[in-house]
N, C-alpha and C positions, 0 to 999 in steps of 0.2 A: 504494499500499500504507498502511494506516495504522499509527501506532507499535503498537497493539494487536497487528496482524497480525504485525509484526517480532519481537515477543517471543514469539509462539506458535511462530513457523518460524525455523529456522536460516537463516543467509544464502544465498540462491540455492537453497534446496530447499523446496518445499512440502510441508505435511503431516508435517513433523518437527518435534517438540518441541524448542525452546531449552533447552538444559541449562545452568546457572549452573557455575562452577566451584567445587569444595568450598571452603568458608571455610579461612583460614590457619591451621595449627595451631601452637601457641606451642611453641618449643623446649622439650623436657623438661629439668628440672633433673637434675643428676647424683645419684647416692645420697649423702647425708651421713651420715656416721657419727659420732654424739657420743660423746665418750670424756670420762670424768672426769679432772680435773687430777690428778696424783699429789699425795700428801700429803708435802710435803718440811719440814724442820726447819732450825734454825740451823746443823746441822754436816752433812757428806756422808751421804747417805741411800742405803740400797740398793733398787733398784726395777727394773721392765722399762721400757725406752726404748721409747716409742711411735713414735719414728723408725726405729730399727734393729733392734728387738725383742730386744736383748742384755740379760742381767741385769747390771746395773752397778752400782758405787757411784759416786754423783754427784761431780762437781768444782764446788766451792762457790767463787764469787767474790765477795766482801763489797763491797758499794756503799754510798756515804754516802746518806743520805736527809734528808728533812725533820727528822725524829727527831733526827739527829746534829747538825744547826745548831742546833736548838732547844737542846739538852742545852749546846753550847758557848756559846750565848747567855746561857742560865741561869746557867752559870759565871762569865761575865762581870760578869752583873748582880748578883750576890751578892759581888763582888769578888775573886773567884779567877781574875783575867784571865789570869794565868799559867799557870794549869791548863785554859784554855779548849780547848787542842789535844788533850788528853786523848780526847775522844770520837771524833776521826778516827783515832786508832791503836788503839782497842777495837773488835773485831769484834761484841762483843755491842751496840755501839750503832749497826750498820749493818744493812743488809739483805742476805739472803743469797740469791745468784741461782744456781742450781744448772743444771748443763749435763752431757750426756752425755760421758764421757771418749773414747768410740769414734767417735761421729760428730759430737760437737759441737753436737748439737741443745740448745736452750733448753727446761728442764722445769719450770721454775716458779720462785717465789720465797717466801721467808719474810720476812715483815715484820717487824721488831723495832719 
């Protein structure tokens, strides 16, 4: 039996056409839902939490940022080295990270 005949016939059966298995199918991706990030400010904001779907007033945690360090450096540079710690105690010089008070989910950040 030649190789051409082997492809025309199945193994051991004459007259039957050989069928190739279907090509593999790539796994389908899950449904992705795009949501807009909530708009948050420097203070607590009322919004609907995308995680627990409750209407909440966000819990704000202030974090030092590059801007905080630059302001302290600027105060040192102009000779006010004793005032250089002030940006670390002023919330207006820090970023405001918003969290849901119910489920603790991170909701966004307001960069100062």
